[in-house]
C-alpha positions, 0 to 999 in steps of 0.5 A, a space after each residue: 555491556 548489555 544492550 539495555 545498559 548501552 541504551 541507558 548510557 546513550 545521549 546526544 549533544 545537539 546544536 540548533 544554530 546549525 539547523 536550517 530554518 525557513 524563518 529568521 528569529 525562531 526561538 529554540 522552543 519553536 525550532 524544537 517543536 516545528 513540524 515543517 515538512 520535507 526534512 529528515 535526520 540521519 545518524 552517520 558514521 564519522 568516516 562517512 559524513 563527507 560522503 553523505 553531505 556530498 550526496 545531499 549537495 548533488 541533489 541540491 538539498 541543504 544539509 548540515 551536521 547538527 549534533 553527535 551521539 554521546 555517552 552519559 544518557 543526557 540530551 543536551 541542546 545548544 543555541 548560539 553557544 548557550 545550553 537551552 535544554 538538558 534532560 535525561 535522554 530516556 525521558 523521550 523514550 523508555 521513560 516518556 509519559 504514556 497515555 492510558 486511554 480507555 479502550 473498548 471494542 465497539 458495541 455495534 461490531 457484532 451486529 455489523 459483522 452479522 449484516 452480510 450480503 450472503 443471500 442477495 440475488 446476483 446483480 447485473 454483472 456488466 452494469 456492476 463492472 461499469 459502476 465500479 469503473 466509474 467510482 472515483 475512489 478506485 477509477 483511474 487517477 490519471 487526472 491527478 498524477 498527469 498534472 505533476 512531473 512523475 518522470 523524475 529525471 527520466 528514472 521512472 521505469 514503471 510510472 503511476 497507474 500500475 500496481 507499484 511504481 519502479 524507479 531506476 537507481 542511476 549507475 547501478 542495476 538496482 531499482 526502487 519500487 513504491 506502493 501506497 494502499 488504504 481501505 477505510 471500509 475494510 478497517 471499519 469492519 475489522 481494523 486488525 484484519 484490514 490493516 494487515 491486509 493493506 501491508 500485504 497488498 502493498 508488499 504484493 504490489 512492489 513484488 509485481 515490479 520485481 522488487 522485494 519488500 524492504 520497509 514501511 511507512 504509515 499514515 494513521 487517520 482516526 476519529 476522537 481518541 477519547 472514545 474507547 471504541 476509537 482507541 480500540 480501532 487504533 490499537 487493533 490497526 497497529 497490531 495488524 500492521 505489526 503482525 504483517 510487517 513481522 511476517 514479511 521481515 520488514 520494519 516500520 521506519 516512520 509515519 504519523 497519526 491524525 486524531 479527532 477527525 470527526 464531523 458533528 460527533 461522527 468519527 471517520 472510518 479508521 483509515 490507515 495508509 501504508 506506503 511500502 518501499 521495495 528493492 529490485 536487485 537487479 531490476 527486471 529487464 522487461 517489467 510487466 505493464 497493463 498495456 503489454 497484454 496481447 491477443 491469445 495470451 491466457 488469463 491466469 489467476 494466482 492465490 487461494 481458493 476462489 473467494 466469495 466474501 463481499 464484506 467491505 468490497 467495492 461492489 458491496 458499497 457501489 452496487 448494493 449501497 451497503 457496508 457490513 460483514 467481516 472481511 476474511 483474515 490475512 494468511 502470512 504463509 499465502 502472503 509470502 507465497 504470493 510475493 515470491 511467485 509474483 517476483 519470479 514471474 516478473 524477473 523471468 519475464 513470464 508475465 506480460 501484465 500482472 495485477 493484484 486483485 483488490 479494490 473491485 475484485 477480479 473483474 476490476 483487475 481484468 478490466 484495468 489490464 484490458 483498458 491499458 492494453 486496448 484489447 478484450 478478454 473472456 473469463 469464466 468462474 463458477 460463482 458470480 461472487 468470485 468476480 468481485 470478492 477482494 480476499 487477499 493474496 491473489 493476483 491475475 496475469 497475462 501469460 503466453 501459452 508457451 510459458 504455462 508449464 514454467 508458470 505452474 512449476 513456479 506456483 507449485 514451488 511457492 505453494 500457491 494455487 494457479 488457475 487458467 481462467 480465460 484468454 485475451 482477445 477481441 474488443 469486449 470484456 466477457 464475464 461468465 459465472 455459471 449461468 450469468 454472462 455479461 459483456 462490456 465493450 473495452 471502449 465503454 469500460 475505458 470511457 467510464 474508467 478514465 472519466 470518473 474523476 475528470 468528468 466530476 472535476 469539469 
C-alpha cells in the first residue's frame, strides 16, 4: 500500500472521559478546544505503553491512555460512553480548509534596504561597547533567571547565561542541550534571511555545549495578517525556518503563532522565536564556560571572512538609533562547518571558553567572556565594523597556545576560516581597529552588563 493511501485509511478513536482536566463539568466541546498549557500527546507502540506511563509516574506527571489509532479514516470522539464527534480524519489534515489571504511584499522594503550605515564615521568604540553592555535586550538576564530554580534536580551542567544550556540525562552518558533565539530587527529587514539565521544561530549555540542539533520548536509573532505585507512576512519567515532546518536535517516538532499584535494600527516587527534541542552523546567531560578563560590564552575567531554589514545590528540601533539596510544571507555550508568545528573543539576540550558572534558582534562576545572570567583581553581587526557586525556562522574561543596546531587542523577539515586575533590577560578590554583604539575596564564592563536590567527594575 502506498504511503498516501495508508494515511487516507488512518483514523482514531478518542475517549474524552480519560483526559485529565482542571475543572469539573467541562463539556466535550470545551475539552476539545481547550488550550491549557503544559500538556502533550504521544503515540506509543502497544508493547511500550506501560514503560511510558511508568516514566510519567516517576516524574509525578498525570498520564493516561486516551485513544487508539484505527483504520477506516474516521476520527471518532467519545465522552461518557456517547459518541460526540464522528468526522473524516482528513478533514483535520489534507482536506482542512486553508486561508488564502492576500500576500504582497511591503512597498517600503526597497527603501529600507537602501538606507544603510555604509558611510558613517567610526563611533567611539569604548562608549559603543559600554552602551551595548547596558542595553537590556542583550545584557545579562541573570536578574530574571536567578529568581527561578534552574538547577533541575542538580542535573544542570551548563546553566543559563552561556550560549546554550546542557542538562545531564541521569543514568546515561548523554546530555540534552537547549537554546532559544530571536531577533525582530533582522526579521523586519528580511524575514526569510533573519529567520534562517535564527535557526543556524540556535544550532551553533547547542553545538557549543558539544551537542548535535536534533529538533526545533518555534513561536511566531506577527502583526495583522489581514494586511498583505504581514502575510508576506509570515510566509517568508516560515520559508527561512524551513530552509535552515532542511539544511541541518532536523524537524520542526511544534510551535505556535500569534497574530494581530499591533498598537494604533502599527504592527510589531515579525518576531519568530526559535527553540532548538540538541543531543550530546556522550556528554563532554569538560564543557567550556565563559569563566574558564585564563591569562595568556589566545583569542581565536572562527567563521567567514570579516563581516562589515551592520544592517539590523545592535550597534546600529543602540549607537546610531537607526534600523536599515539588508542583513547578509545565511550559508548552509558554512553553517554546517561552524557547527561541526564547535562540536569538535568542545568534545576534545580544546576551547576553554566559546561564544557565538551574534547580538553586539565580536566586541560584545569578547566582553561577555572577559566579564565571566574576570580577566581582560586585547584584540585587533582591520576595520571597526568587524567588531560590531553580526553576520552569521562565526564564533570566538579562548584557546591554549599549545592547542593551536590542532585547532587549525580542525577548522581546515571542516572548511572554515580560523584567525588568531588577540590574547587574554590584564584587567581591561582593548579593541584595536586600524587607527581606532579603545580600552574599557573589565569592572566597568561587568557593572554595565550585570546592572542593565536590575538597575531599571529597582
